[in-house]
C-alpha positions in Angstrom: -11.6 -52.8 -4.5 -7.8 -52.7 -3.8 -7.2 -51.6 -7.4 -9.9 -48.9 -7.0 -8.3 -47.6 -3.9 -4.8 -47.6 -5.5 -6.2 -45.7 -8.5 -7.9 -43.2 -6.3 -4.7 -42.7 -4.4 -2.8 -42.2 -7.6 -5.3 -39.7 -8.9 -5.2 -37.7 -5.6 -1.4 -37.7 -5.8 -1.4 -36.4 -9.3 -4.0 -33.8 -8.5 -2.0 -32.7 -5.4 1.2 -32.5 -7.5 -0.7 -30.4 -10.1 -1.9 -28.0 -7.5 1.4 -27.7 -5.8 3.1 -27.2 -9.1 1.1 -24.0 -9.7 3.1 -20.8 -9.3 1.7 -17.6 -7.8 0.9 -16.0 -11.2 -1.3 -19.0 -12.1 -3.7 -18.0 -9.3 -4.2 -14.5 -10.7 -7.7 -14.1 -12.2 -7.8 -10.6 -13.9 -11.6 -11.0 -14.4 -12.4 -10.7 -10.7 -14.6 -7.6 -10.4 -14.9 -6.9 -14.1 -18.7 -6.5 -13.6 -19.2 -3.6 -11.3 -21.8 -3.4 -8.5 -22.6 0.3 -9.3 -19.8 2.5 -10.7 -16.6 1.4 -12.3 -15.5 -2.3 -12.8 -12.0 -3.6 -12.6 -10.0 -3.9 -15.8 -8.2 -7.1 -16.8 -4.9 -5.3 -17.2 -1.9 -6.9 -19.0 1.3 -5.4 -17.8 4.5 -6.0 -15.9 4.8 -4.7 -12.4 4.8 -0.9 -12.2 5.6 -0.7 -15.9 4.7 2.0 -18.4 3.2 -0.5 -20.9 -0.4 -1.4 -19.9 -3.3 -2.6 -22.0 -6.7 -4.1 -21.5 -9.6 -5.0 -23.8 -11.0 -1.8 -25.2 -14.6 -2.2 -23.9 -16.9 -0.8 -21.3 -16.9 -3.9 -19.1 -16.9 -7.7 -19.2 -20.4 -8.0 -20.6 -19.8 -5.7 -23.6 -20.4 -7.6 -26.8 -17.7 -6.0 -28.8 -14.2 -4.6 -28.4 -13.4 -1.4 -30.2 -10.0 -2.1 -31.6 -6.9 -3.5 -29.9 -5.2 -1.3 -27.4 -1.5 -0.2 -27.7 -1.0 1.7 -24.4 -3.1 2.9 -21.6 -1.5 6.1 -20.2 -3.5 6.4 -17.0 -5.5 4.1 -14.7 -9.0 3.5 -16.0 -8.2 5.5 -19.1 -8.6 4.6 -22.8 -5.8 3.4 -25.1 -3.8 6.2 -26.7 -3.5 4.3 -30.0 -5.7 1.5 -31.5 -5.2 -1.3 -34.0 -8.3 -2.5 -35.8 -8.0 -5.7 -37.8 -10.3 -5.7 -40.8 -11.3 -7.8 -43.8 -13.7 -6.4 -46.4 -14.1 -3.2 -48.3 -11.4 -1.1 -46.5 -12.8 2.1 -48.1 -15.9 1.7 -46.0 -14.1 0.9 -42.8 -14.5 3.3 -39.8 -11.5 4.7 -37.9 -12.2 2.2 -35.2 -13.7 -1.1 -36.1 -16.1 -2.7 -33.6 -15.1 -6.3 -33.2 -17.1 -9.2 -31.9 -14.8 -11.7 -30.1 -14.5 -15.1 -28.5 -12.2 -17.4 -26.5 -10.5 -14.5 -24.7 -7.5 -15.3 -22.5 -6.1 -12.7 -20.1 -3.1 -13.2 -17.9 -0.9 -10.5 -16.3 1.8 -11.2 -19.0 -0.3 -12.4 -22.0 -3.5 -11.7 -23.9 -5.2 -13.7 -26.6 -8.6 -13.4 -28.4 -10.4 -14.7 -31.5 -11.9 -12.0 -33.7 -15.1 -13.3 -35.4 -15.5 -11.1 -38.5 -11.7 -10.6 -39.0 -11.4 -14.4 -38.7 -8.1 -14.4 -36.9 -6.5 -15.1 -33.5 -4.6 -12.3 -31.8 -1.9 -12.7 -29.3 -0.1 -10.0 -27.2 2.6 -9.8 -24.7 4.1 -6.7 -23.0 7.5 -5.7 -21.9 8.2 -2.6 -19.8 8.1 0.0 -22.6 7.3 -2.1 -25.6 5.2 -5.0 -26.7 4.5 -7.6 -29.4 1.3 -8.5 -31.3 0.9 -11.6 -33.4 -2.0 -12.2 -35.7 -2.9 -15.7 -36.9 -5.2 -15.5 -40.0 -7.6 -18.4 -40.6 -9.4 -16.9 -43.6 -6.7 -16.6 -46.3 -8.6 -16.0 -49.5 -8.8 -12.2 -49.2 -6.5 -9.4 -48.1 -6.0 -8.5 -44.4 -5.9 -4.9 -43.2 -4.6 -3.6 -39.9 -6.0 -0.1 -39.3 -3.6 1.9 -37.1 -4.9 5.2 -35.7 -4.6 7.9 -33.2 -7.5 10.1 -32.3 -5.6 13.2 -31.5 -2.1 13.2 -33.0 -0.1 12.6 -36.1 1.3 9.5 -37.8 3.8 8.8 -40.6 4.7 5.7 -42.5 7.9 4.6 -44.1 8.8 1.1 -45.3 7.4 -1.3 -42.8 7.4 1.3 -40.0 4.6 3.5 -38.6 5.5 6.1 -36.0 4.0 9.2 -34.5 2.3 10.6 -31.4 -0.9 11.3 -29.6 -1.5 14.4 -27.5 -2.5 13.7 -23.9 -2.8 17.4 -23.1 -1.5 20.6 -24.3 2.1 19.7 -23.6 2.4 15.9 -23.0 2.5 13.5 -25.9 2.9 9.7 -26.0 5.0 8.5 -28.9 5.0 5.2 -30.7 7.4 3.4 -33.1 6.0 0.2 -34.7 7.7 -2.3 -37.0 5.4 -4.7 -38.9 5.7 -7.7 -41.1 6.2 -6.3 -44.6 3.0 -4.9 -46.0 1.7 -2.2 -48.2 1.2 1.0 -46.2 -1.5 3.4 -47.1 -2.0 6.9 -45.9 -5.1 8.2 -44.1 -8.5 6.8 -44.8 -10.2 9.9 -43.5 -8.6 12.6 -41.3 -4.9 12.2 -41.4 -4.5 10.0 -38.4 -5.4 6.5 -39.6 -3.0 4.4 -41.7 -3.6 0.9 -42.9 -1.3 -2.0 -43.4 -2.4 -4.2 -46.3 -1.4 -7.9 -46.4 -2.2 -9.9 -49.5 -4.5 -12.9 -49.7 -2.8 -16.0 -48.4 -1.1 -14.3 -45.4 -1.0 -16.6 -42.4 0.9 -14.8 -39.7 1.6 -11.1 -39.0 3.9 -9.8 -36.3 4.0 -6.2 -35.0 6.6 -5.0 -32.5 6.4 -1.5 -31.0 7.9 0.7 -28.4 6.3 3.6 -26.6 7.8 6.7 -25.1 6.8 10.0 -23.5 10.0 11.6 -24.8 10.2 11.1 -28.5 9.7 8.7 -31.4 13.5 8.0 -31.4 13.3 7.0 -27.7 10.3 4.7 -28.5 12.4 3.0 -31.2 15.3 2.5 -28.6 12.8 1.1 -26.2 11.6 -1.4 -28.8 15.2 -2.4 -29.8 16.2 -2.8 -26.1 13.3 -5.0 -25.1 11.6 -6.9 -27.9 13.8 -6.7 -31.0 13.3 -10.0 -32.8 11.2 -11.5 -30.0 8.0 -13.4 -30.4 4.9 -13.2 -28.2 6.0 -16.5 -26.6 9.5 -15.1 -25.8 8.1 -11.9 -24.2 5.3 -13.7 -22.4 7.7 -16.1 -20.8 9.9 -13.3 -19.5 6.8 -11.6 -18.2 5.7 -14.7 -16.5 9.0 -15.1 -14.7 9.0 -11.6 -13.5 5.4 -11.9 -12.2 6.3 -15.1 -10.4 9.3 -13.4 -8.8 7.2 -10.4 -7.8 4.1 -12.2 -6.4 6.4 -14.9 -4.9 7.6 -12.5 -2.3 4.6 -13.7 -0.4 4.3 -17.5 -0.2 1.2 -19.1 1.4 0.1 -22.5 2.5 -3.4 -23.6 3.3 -6.6 -21.9 2.2 -8.9 -22.8 -0.7 -8.1 -22.4 -4.4 -10.6 -19.5 -4.4 -8.8 -17.8 -1.5 -5.5 -18.2 -3.3 -6.9 -16.6 -6.4 -8.4 -13.7 -4.5 -5.1 -13.1 -2.6 -2.7 -13.2 -5.6 -5.1 -11.3 -7.8 -5.4 -8.6 -5.2 -1.6 -8.5 -4.9 -1.2 -8.3 -8.7 -3.6 -5.3 -8.8 -1.4 -3.3 -6.3 1.4 -3.4 -8.9 -0.6 -1.6 -11.6 0.5 1.8 -10.3 2.6 3.9 -10.0 4.3 3.4 -13.3 8.0 3.9 -14.1 8.5 6.7 -16.6 12.3 6.6 -16.7 13.6 5.6 -20.2 17.3 5.0 -20.4 17.9 7.2 -17.4 15.7 10.1 -18.4 12.0 11.0 -18.2 9.4 13.4 -19.4 7.8 15.4 -16.6 4.3 16.8 -17.1 5.0 19.0 -14.1 7.3 21.4 -16.0 7.0 20.0 -19.5 10.7 19.1 -19.8 12.9 16.0 -20.1 15.0 15.4 -17.0 17.9 13.0 -16.2 16.7 10.7 -13.4 20.1 10.6 -11.7 19.8 6.9 -10.9 16.4 7.3 -9.1 13.6 6.2 -11.4 10.6 8.6 -11.8 7.1 7.3 -11.2 3.6 8.8 -11.9 -0.1 7.8 -12.1 -1.4 7.7 -8.5 -4.6 8.7 -6.7 -3.2 9.4 -3.2 -6.6 9.9 -1.5 -7.2 6.2 -2.3 -3.7 4.8 -2.1 -2.1 6.3 1.0 -4.2 4.1 3.3 -2.9 0.7 2.3 -1.1 0.6 -1.1 1.8 2.8 -0.1 2.1 1.0 3.3 2.1 -2.4 1.5 5.0 -1.3 -0.7 6.9 -0.4 2.5 6.7 -4.1 3.4 7.3 -5.7 0.0 9.1 -3.0 -2.0 10.7 -0.4 0.3 13.2 0.8 -2.3 10.4 1.2 -4.9 8.3 3.1 -2.4 11.2 5.4 -1.6 11.6 6.2 -5.3 7.9 7.0 -5.5 8.0 9.4 -2.6 11.1 11.0 -4.3 8.9 11.3 -7.4 6.3 13.2 -5.4 9.0 15.6 -4.3 10.3 16.1 -7.8 6.8 16.8 -9.0 6.3 19.5 -6.4 9.7 21.0 -7.1 9.0 21.1 -10.9 5.5 22.5 -10.8 4.4 26.0 -9.9 3.3 26.6 -7.2 5.5 24.1 -5.4 2.7 22.0 -3.8 2.8 18.3 -3.2 0.6 16.5 -5.7 -2.7 14.9 -4.9 -3.5 12.9 -8.1 -0.2 12.9 -10.0 -0.7 11.7 -13.5 1.7 11.3 -16.5 0.7 14.7 -17.8 0.7 16.6 -14.5 -1.2 16.8 -11.2 -5.0 16.7 -10.9 -6.3 18.4 -7.8 -8.9 15.7 -7.3 -10.8 14.6 -4.2 -10.0 16.3 -0.8 -7.1 16.9 1.5 -3.4 16.4 0.7 -2.4 13.0 1.9 1.0 12.7 0.2 2.3 13.9 3.5 1.1 10.7 5.1 3.2 8.6 2.7 6.2 10.8 3.4 5.9 10.3 7.2 5.1 6.6 6.9 8.1 5.9 4.7 10.5 7.9 6.9 9.2 6.3 10.1 9.5 2.8 8.6 13.2 3.3 7.7 12.9 4.3 4.0 14.8 7.6 4.0 16.3 7.8 0.5 14.7 11.2 -0.1 15.0 14.8 1.1 12.7 15.0 4.1 13.2 18.8 4.4 11.9 19.4 0.9 9.1 16.9 1.4 8.0 18.9 4.5 8.3 22.2 2.7 6.1 21.1 -0.2 3.6 19.3 1.9 3.2 22.2 4.3 2.7 24.5 1.3 0.0 22.2 -0.1 -1.9 22.3 3.1 -1.5 25.9 4.1 -1.1 27.8 0.8 -3.5 25.9 -1.4 -7.3 26.0 -0.7 -8.7 23.0 1.1 -11.8 23.2 -1.0 -12.1 19.8 -2.8 -11.2 19.5 -6.4 -9.6 22.9 -6.6 -6.0 24.0 -7.2 -6.7 27.6 -6.3 -4.8 29.5 -3.6 -6.2 29.6 -0.1 -9.2 31.8 0.3 -11.8 32.9 2.8 -12.8 29.3 3.8 -9.2 28.5 4.5 -8.7 31.6 6.7 -11.8 30.5 8.6 -10.4 27.0 9.0 -7.1 28.4 10.3 -8.9 30.6 12.8 -11.7 28.3 14.0 -10.3 24.8 13.4 -13.0 23.5 11.1 -14.1 23.9 7.5 -17.5 25.6 7.5 -20.7 24.1 6.0 -23.2 26.3 4.3 -25.8 27.4 6.7 -29.4 26.4 6.1 -30.7 28.5 3.2 -27.2 30.0 2.5 -26.2 30.2 -1.2 -22.6 29.3 -2.3 -20.6 32.4 -3.2 -17.0 31.2 -2.6 -15.3 30.9 -6.0 -12.9 28.1 -5.1 -15.8 25.7 -4.2 -16.5 23.2 -7.0 -20.0 23.3 -8.4 -20.4 19.5 -8.3 -18.1 18.5 -5.4 -19.3 21.2 -2.9 -17.5 21.9 0.4 -17.4 18.4 1.9 -16.7 20.2 5.2 -16.6 17.2 7.6 -14.4 15.2 5.3 -12.0 18.2 4.8 -11.8 18.9 8.5 -11.1 15.3 9.5 -8.7 14.6 6.7 -6.8 17.8 7.2 -6.4 17.3 11.0 -4.7 14.0 10.1 -2.5 15.7 7.5 -1.6 18.3 10.2 -0.6 15.5 12.5 1.7 14.2 9.8 3.2 17.7 9.4 3.7 18.0 13.1 5.5 14.6 13.3 7.8 15.5 10.4 8.5 18.9 11.9 9.5 17.2 15.1 11.9 14.9 13.2 13.4 17.9 11.6 13.9 19.6 15.0 11.4 22.4 14.3 9.7 22.5 17.7 7.6 25.6 16.8 6.0 23.9 13.8 5.7 20.6 15.6 3.8 22.1 18.5 1.6 24.2 16.2 0.5 21.3 13.9 0.2 18.7 16.6 -2.1 21.0 18.5 -4.1 21.6 15.4 -4.4 17.9 14.8 -6.9 17.8 17.7 -9.3 20.1 15.8 -11.5 17.2 14.8 -13.1 17.9 18.2 -14.5 21.2 16.9 -17.2 19.4 14.8 -17.8 16.5 17.2 -21.4 16.6 18.4 -21.4 15.4 22.0 -25.1 14.9 22.0 -25.1 12.5 19.1 -21.6 11.1 19.2 -21.1 11.9 15.5 -19.0 14.4 13.5 -21.5 16.9 12.4 -21.3 19.7 9.8 -21.2 23.2 11.4 -21.8 26.5 9.7 -19.7 29.6 9.9 -21.8 30.9 12.8 -20.8 28.0 14.9 -24.1 26.2 14.7 -24.5 22.5 13.9 -26.7 22.1 10.8 -30.2 21.1 11.9 -32.2 19.1 11.2 -29.7 16.5 10.2 -29.8 12.7 9.5 -26.4 11.0 9.5 -27.8 8.2 7.4 -29.0 10.5 4.6 -26.8 13.7 4.3 -27.7 16.0 1.5 -25.9 16.3 -1.8 -25.0 13.6 -4.3 -22.5 11.4 -2.5 -23.2 13.4 0.7 -20.9 16.1 -0.6 -22.7 18.9 1.3 -21.2 17.4 4.5 -19.0 14.4 3.8 -17.7 12.8 0.6 -18.9 9.6 -1.1 -20.0 8.2 2.3 -22.4 9.1 5.1 -22.0 10.3 8.6 -21.7 6.7 9.8 -18.5 6.1 7.9 -16.9 9.4 8.8 -17.6 8.8 12.5 -14.4 6.8 12.6 -12.1 9.0 10.4 -9.6 10.0 13.1 -6.9 7.7 12.0 -4.1 9.4 14.0 -5.8 9.4 17.4 -8.2 6.5 17.9 -7.7 6.6 21.6 -9.1 10.1 21.8 -11.9 9.2 19.5 -12.8 6.4 22.0 -12.9 9.0 24.8 -15.1 11.3 22.8 -17.6 8.6 22.0 -17.8 7.6 25.7 -15.3 4.9 26.5 -14.4 1.5 25.2 -17.7 -0.2 25.8 -19.7 2.6 24.2 -17.2 2.7 21.3 -17.7 -1.0 20.6 -21.5 -0.7 20.9 -21.5 2.1 18.4 -19.4 0.1 16.0 -21.8 -2.7 16.3 -24.7 -0.4 15.8 -23.2 0.8 12.5 -23.0 -2.8 11.2 -26.5 -3.5 12.4 -28.4 -0.4 11.4 -30.1 -1.1 8.0 -30.0 1.3 5.1 -33.6 2.3 6.0 -34.9 3.1 2.5 -35.2 1.2 -0.8 -31.9 0.6 -2.5 -32.8 2.4 -5.7 -33.2 5.6 -3.9 -30.2 5.1 -1.6 -27.7 4.3 -4.3 -29.1 7.0 -6.6 -27.8 9.5 -4.0 -24.8 7.5 -2.6 -23.5 5.4 -5.4 -20.0 5.0 -3.8 -21.5 3.7 -0.6 -21.6 0.1 -1.8 -20.7 -3.2 -0.2 -23.1 -2.4 2.6 -23.2 -4.2 6.0 -25.8 -2.1 7.7 -24.5 1.5 7.4 -20.9 0.3 6.8 -19.6 0.6 3.2 -16.9 -2.0 2.3 -16.9 -0.5 -1.2 -15.1 2.8 -0.4 -11.6 3.5 1.0 -12.6 5.5 4.2 -14.0 2.2 5.5 -10.8 0.2 5.2 -9.4 0.7 8.7 -12.8 0.5 10.5 -13.0 -3.2 11.1 -9.7 -3.1 13.0 -10.8 -0.5 15.5 -12.2 -3.1 17.9 -8.6 -3.8 18.8 -8.2 -0.3 20.2 -11.2 -0.9 22.6 -9.8 -4.2 23.9 -12.0 -6.5 21.9 -9.8 -7.8 19.0 -12.0 -10.9 18.7 -14.6 -8.7 17.1 -12.0 -7.5 14.5 -11.2 -11.1 13.8 -14.8 -12.0 13.3 -15.6 -8.9 11.2 -12.5 -9.0 8.9 -13.2 -12.7 8.0 -16.8 -12.0 7.3 -16.1 -9.0 5.1 -13.5 -10.9 3.1 -16.0 -13.8 2.6 -18.9 -11.6 1.7 -17.4 -9.0 -0.6 -14.0 -10.2 -2.0 -14.7 -13.3 -4.0 -13.3 -15.2 -7.0 -16.0 -14.1 -9.4 -17.0 -11.4 -11.9 -18.5 -9.3 -9.2 -15.9 -10.1 -6.5 -15.0 -6.4 -5.7 -17.6 -4.4 -3.8 -16.7 -0.9 -5.2 -14.2 1.0 -7.3 -10.9 -0.9 -6.9 -8.9 2.3 -7.7 -5.7 0.7 -8.8 -4.9 -1.2 -5.6 -6.8 1.2 -3.3 -9.3 -1.5 -2.4 -7.3 -4.7 -3.0 -4.4 -3.7 -0.8 -6.9 -4.0 2.1 -7.5 -7.6 0.9 -3.7 -8.4 0.8 -3.1 -7.1 4.3 -6.2 -8.6 5.8 -5.5 -12.1 4.3 -2.0 -11.8 5.6 -3.4 -11.1 9.1 -2.6 -7.5 9.9 -3.3 -3.9 8.7 -1.7 -0.4 8.9 -4.5 1.5 10.6 -2.5 4.7 10.9 0.0 5.4 8.0 2.7 7.4 9.8 2.9 5.1 12.9 5.3 2.3 12.2 3.0 -0.5 13.5 0.3 -3.0 12.4 -2.9 -4.1 14.0 -3.5 -7.8 14.1 -6.6 -9.3 12.4 -7.3 -12.9 11.5 -5.0 -14.6 8.9 -6.7 -16.5 6.0 -3.9 -19.0 5.5 -2.3 -21.7 7.6 1.2 -20.4 6.9 2.4 -17.3 5.2 6.0 -16.1 4.6 7.0 -12.7 3.4 10.4 -12.5 1.7 11.7 -9.1 2.7 14.0 -6.9 0.6 16.7 -7.0 3.3 17.0 -10.8 2.9 15.1 -11.7 6.0 11.7 -13.3 6.2 8.6 -12.7 8.3 6.2 -15.6 8.9 2.7 -15.7 10.1 1.9 -19.2 11.3 -1.4 -20.5 12.5 -1.5 -23.5 14.8 -4.7 -25.5 15.1 -5.6 -24.2 11.6 -9.0 -24.7 10.1 -10.8 -22.4 7.7 -13.5 -21.8 10.4 -11.0 -21.2 13.1 -10.9 -17.4 12.9 -10.3 -16.5 16.5 -6.9 -16.1 18.1 -6.5 -18.1 21.3 -2.9 -17.1 22.1 0.2 -15.8 20.3 3.9 -15.8 20.3 6.3 -13.5 18.5 9.7 -15.1 17.9 9.0 -17.7 20.6 7.9 -15.2 23.3 4.4 -15.0 24.6 2.6 -12.1 22.8 -0.5 -10.6 24.3 -0.5 -7.3 22.3 -3.0 -7.0 19.4 -0.4 -5.2 17.3 3.3 -5.3 16.4 5.8 -2.8 15.1 7.3 -2.4 11.6 10.7 -3.1 13.2 9.4 -6.4 14.4 8.4 -7.2 10.9 11.5 -6.0 9.1 13.8 -7.8 11.6 12.3 -11.0 10.4 10.8 -13.7 12.6 7.6 -15.6 13.2 4.3 -14.6 14.6 2.6 -17.8 15.8 -1.1 -17.7 16.4 -3.1 -20.5 18.0 -6.5 -20.4 16.4 -9.9 -21.6 17.5 -13.5 -21.8 16.6 -14.7 -19.7 19.6 -13.2 -16.3 20.6 -10.7 -15.9 23.5 -12.1 -12.5 24.7 -9.2 -12.0 27.1 -6.4 -12.0 24.5 -5.4 -8.5 23.6 -8.0 -7.0 26.0 -5.7 -5.4 28.6 -5.0 -1.7 28.5 -1.3 -2.5 28.1 -2.0 -4.5 25.0 -4.0 -2.0 23.0 -2.5 -0.6 19.8 -0.8 2.8 20.2 -2.5 6.0 19.0 -1.1 9.5 18.2 2.4 8.6 19.2 4.6 5.5 19.7 6.0 5.4 23.2 
């Protein structure tokens, strides 16, 4: 018995040491969410933080039986690979441009990829650097020749010696270039249409190595990128460097306590927030798809590939905590884009090849204000204001349109709301998108928030006239508030609320006749800049809380087949609440503003447990390159930026016993839970740097100055903590 106890103790010690020896990157599970609930799955992306080189298996989703070639670079989030490699054995004259490959034993890590290809009878390994990468092929069937088909669907290639180089067109002006050096082989020209070459290796070949660089500037620059980063390197060499960089990056947040699954969810979510934006600077210069020229970066790297409607809410604020210099460079990139393109409007969905006027509103202004108010000021605020103001006042507010302001915008300026079509009215306004429709409530609410941001920036710049004008306009959400129902309600150009109307089932796919991707229940809370006034409109704190609870309690009310056929983005349902779409992210934290933070603590914990899990369906909706997972990172750390632009955070319920953030300024901020237990989700009392803390929020300055937030946790709520009026989070302004 004594021996058995000693053996058990030794085994536990070894297991404990093994767990503690794991580094942050070891907890990353890129497969989380790779089976979608409804729309788009996550992609198990192999890349270095915010780097240009990104790849993932070339397939529809995790359950797909084949991969269609091996990727060489993905140029935009959720996009396909610009070039493909297709290993092949057999009659090469009968091979298609892209070979469909069955596969097995796939391994995906942020810095490494490996897969066995069944028919080709080889193992493939891959590791990325920033603008280059290495593939290695280990051939098991050696009695026949091996072919690597190398193609581009829309471009040109050339071969010389053991080198293949060329480009693919991304649009009319933007190209991605490649320069690849391979193990010596016979190179054959096009099989079919001038854009597929093949490398032929004789029978008996065991190992093949391919090194390549990519560029948006030229083939010569792609060659320099290869030589700078991976010349002579093996997959093992490159992967080890990548592993070290990922550990350094993810290790900026160290946690203690929590289950293995919670650690995997946390670090995987953090890894996903580093997929975008990507650095396009190559040896101090970059290609701009905004004026189709090469520019010197002047020591400030240039970044692109962002969906600001999704990312302004939590991804950009998270970078202001963990990577403030990086975030400043990204805001600078927005300004350069606006300066380079014509008209000079701030971008909305800035891609590698230029801006896409996607979704609604112009929320880059929120990231500008948020950065400036949080002390990141390495950009020209005056230019940022000029271009943001132009995007909001000169460009139409009609969703998915880049046209100049028109009749609907003049109506908005005069009446303070974007008009819905009246009952029976046909659409005649040319700037309204056929599929996306007017989205009048979403546009009105989102733009009043943007105008609040403009007003705050104008005040910083000393422009009192503009500050007063835009801050006054930022109250115009009240023009569409229906006092009888307590909801934001579409109103036609005659000033009439649309009737009859059901907030659960607005018309149009994705509710686009009134809202966008969500129903009236979600947009009821979309006044991020003035929660206090929203509480007043709804009827006071008690009524506000009751209505929040009603949203979480009211069932969908129809069969799911019918509901999701109309509202496919409205996934991750808890009653009428949709955890699967970005406008919902701040909603669980709104209880704090009504003096009941214990309900936020309860709700955040339950949402994390229900919808963000360490499994293949562990993401409730489109993850949007960090748009969703940044909510997870903040929430598991224990706080959230409800209002980008206000330098403060609302306190939730931390997942871990102890969490330390290593700040860029050399200081640390710690969130420490006393009386920790996984089930102890309620805050009993708090201290900030040793002083009693009764507020349910703290400032960005508190965080960046370093220190410790100590939370005494318990199984039952303390309904008095954070309940006093003096302890409520600020709204509209910081006093």
